[in-house]
C-alpha positions as CSV (number, residue, x, y, z in Angstrom):
1,X,-17.4,48.9,61.4
2,X,-15.4,49.3,64.2
3,X,-18.3,49.9,66.7
4,X,-16.5,53.4,67.7
5,X,-19.6,55.0,66.5
6,X,-21.7,53.3,69.6
7,X,-19.5,54.9,71.9
8,X,-20.3,58.6,70.5
9,X,-23.9,57.7,70.3
10,X,-23.8,56.8,74.2
11,X,-21.5,59.4,75.4
12,X,-23.4,62.1,73.7
13,X,-27.2,60.2,74.8
14,X,-28.4,60.8,71.1
15,X,-31.7,59.9,70.2
16,X,-30.5,57.3,67.6
17,X,-32.4,54.2,66.8
18,X,-30.1,51.5,65.1
19,X,-31.5,48.4,63.4
20,X,-28.9,45.9,62.6
21,X,-30.1,43.2,60.4
22,X,-27.7,39.9,61.4
23,X,-27.5,36.6,59.6
24,X,-24.1,35.0,60.5
25,X,-22.8,36.0,56.9
26,X,-20.8,38.7,55.8
27,X,-24.3,39.7,53.8
28,X,-23.0,42.8,51.8
29,X,-20.2,40.9,50.5
30,X,-22.2,38.0,49.8
31,X,-24.8,40.2,48.2
32,X,-22.2,42.0,45.6
33,X,-21.3,38.3,45.0
34,X,-24.4,37.3,44.1
35,X,-25.1,40.0,42.1
36,X,-22.2,39.5,39.8
37,X,-21.3,36.2,39.8
38,X,-24.9,34.5,40.5
39,X,-25.8,31.9,43.0
40,X,-23.6,29.6,44.4
41,X,-20.5,31.6,43.9
42,X,-20.0,33.0,47.5
43,X,-16.5,32.9,48.8
44,X,-15.3,33.8,52.5
45,X,-18.8,35.3,53.7
46,X,-19.5,32.6,56.1
47,X,-18.4,33.3,59.7
48,X,-18.6,30.4,62.4
49,X,-20.2,32.5,65.0
50,X,-22.9,35.2,66.1
51,X,-21.5,38.3,67.6
52,X,-23.1,39.0,70.7
53,X,-24.2,42.7,69.9
54,X,-26.8,42.7,73.0
55,X,-23.6,42.5,74.9
56,X,-22.0,44.8,73.2
57,X,-24.5,47.6,73.3
58,X,-25.0,46.8,77.3
59,X,-21.2,47.8,77.3
60,X,-22.1,51.2,75.7
61,X,-25.4,51.3,77.9
62,X,-27.4,51.3,75.0
63,X,-30.9,50.0,75.6
64,X,-31.2,46.7,73.2
65,X,-33.6,44.5,71.9
66,X,-33.2,41.1,70.0
67,X,-35.7,39.8,67.6
68,X,-35.9,37.2,65.0
69,X,-39.9,37.6,64.0
70,X,-41.5,40.6,62.3
71,X,-44.7,40.3,65.2
72,X,-41.5,40.7,67.9
73,X,-40.2,43.6,65.7
74,X,-43.5,45.3,65.9
75,X,-44.0,44.8,69.7
76,X,-40.5,46.4,70.2
77,X,-40.6,49.5,68.1
78,X,-43.2,51.5,70.1
79,X,-40.8,51.2,72.8
80,X,-37.8,52.0,70.9
81,X,-39.6,55.3,69.4
82,X,-40.7,56.1,73.0
83,X,-37.3,55.5,74.8
84,X,-35.1,58.9,75.0
85,X,-31.6,57.9,73.9
86,X,-29.9,55.4,71.8
87,X,-31.6,52.1,71.3
88,X,-30.5,49.0,69.1
89,X,-33.0,46.7,67.3
90,X,-30.9,43.2,66.5
91,X,-33.0,41.4,63.7
92,X,-31.7,38.0,63.2
93,X,-32.5,36.7,60.1
94,X,-32.0,33.0,58.5
95,X,-28.1,32.9,57.1
96,X,-29.2,31.9,53.8
97,X,-31.7,34.8,53.3
98,X,-30.7,36.8,50.3
99,X,-32.6,39.2,47.8
100,X,-33.0,38.3,44.3
């Protein structure tokens, strides 16, 4: 959660493919609150900014992609698999998407 792992992956050029799902919410906390308390009982899970993970990956020299459609994910996945070295795919989903 501190992004230090990106530094280790980049330093050793590990062939690791990261798929990051973002929704500008604290999704795991929100999901736990939903599971335990039901719909509409979320507290402190909204964040009012979108972290630019592409710039973060770039800072580490990690090849990265940002997608918001399944078709776009399917387009970049073969390139990610073929790439030798670390990659990151950020999948942006709707802020209100929640597993039920």
